C-alpha positions in Angstrom: 0.0 0.0 0.0 2.8 2.5 0.9 4.6 1.7 -2.3 1.4 2.5 -4.3 0.9 5.7 -2.5 4.5 6.9 -3.1 4.0 6.2 -6.8 1.0 8.6 -7.0 1.6 12.1 -8.4 1.5 15.0 -6.0 -1.7 16.1 -7.6 -3.4 12.7 -6.9 -2.1 12.6 -3.3 -3.6 16.1 -2.8 -6.9 15.0 -4.3 -7.2 12.2 -1.9 -6.5 14.4 1.1 -9.0 17.1 -0.2 -11.7 14.4 -0.6 -11.2 13.5 3.1 -11.5 17.0 4.1 -14.6 17.6 2.1 -16.2 14.3 3.6 -15.6 15.9 7.1 -17.3 19.1 5.9 -14.2 21.2 6.7 -14.5 24.7 5.2 -11.8 25.8 2.7 -10.8 28.4 5.2 -10.1 25.9 7.9 -8.5 23.6 5.4 -6.1 26.1 4.1 -5.3 27.2 7.7 -4.5 23.7 8.6 -2.4 23.2 5.5 -0.3 26.4 6.2 0.2 25.4 9.9 1.5 21.9 8.9 3.6 23.2 6.1 5.3 25.8 8.2 5.9 23.3 11.0 7.6 20.9 8.6 9.7 23.6 7.0 10.6 24.6 10.6 11.9 21.1 11.4 13.9 21.0 8.1 15.7 24.2 8.9 15.7 23.7 12.7 13.8 26.8 13.4 16.0 29.2 11.4 13.4 31.7 10.5 15.6 33.3 7.8 16.1 29.9 5.9 12.4 29.0 6.5 11.1 32.4 5.1 13.5 31.9 2.1 12.3 28.4 1.5 8.6 29.6 1.8 9.1 32.6 -0.5 8.1 35.1 2.2 9.7 38.0 4.2 10.8 37.0 7.6 8.3 39.4 9.1 5.5 37.7 7.1 6.7 34.4 8.4 6.7 35.8 12.0 3.1 37.1 11.5 2.0 33.7 10.1 3.6 31.8 13.0 1.8 34.2 15.5 -1.6 34.0 13.6 -1.5 30.1 13.2 -0.3 29.7 16.8 2.7 27.6 15.9 5.2 26.9 18.7 
């Protein structure tokens, strides 16, 4: 099963995830917020919390990243 999932395109993987979110009646606002939060958390792990590197990888200014972290209540 894992191998089959790994062979799927990114688009197909996202489609599967979105279908689950729709089934749970999650609003697009809540889904996007959760996506942003998890994405930033994973980038944070990759760059060991270095906000300059995180901001560069995310394509945002450090201040924007700081504001996102605060708004999404990321630790």
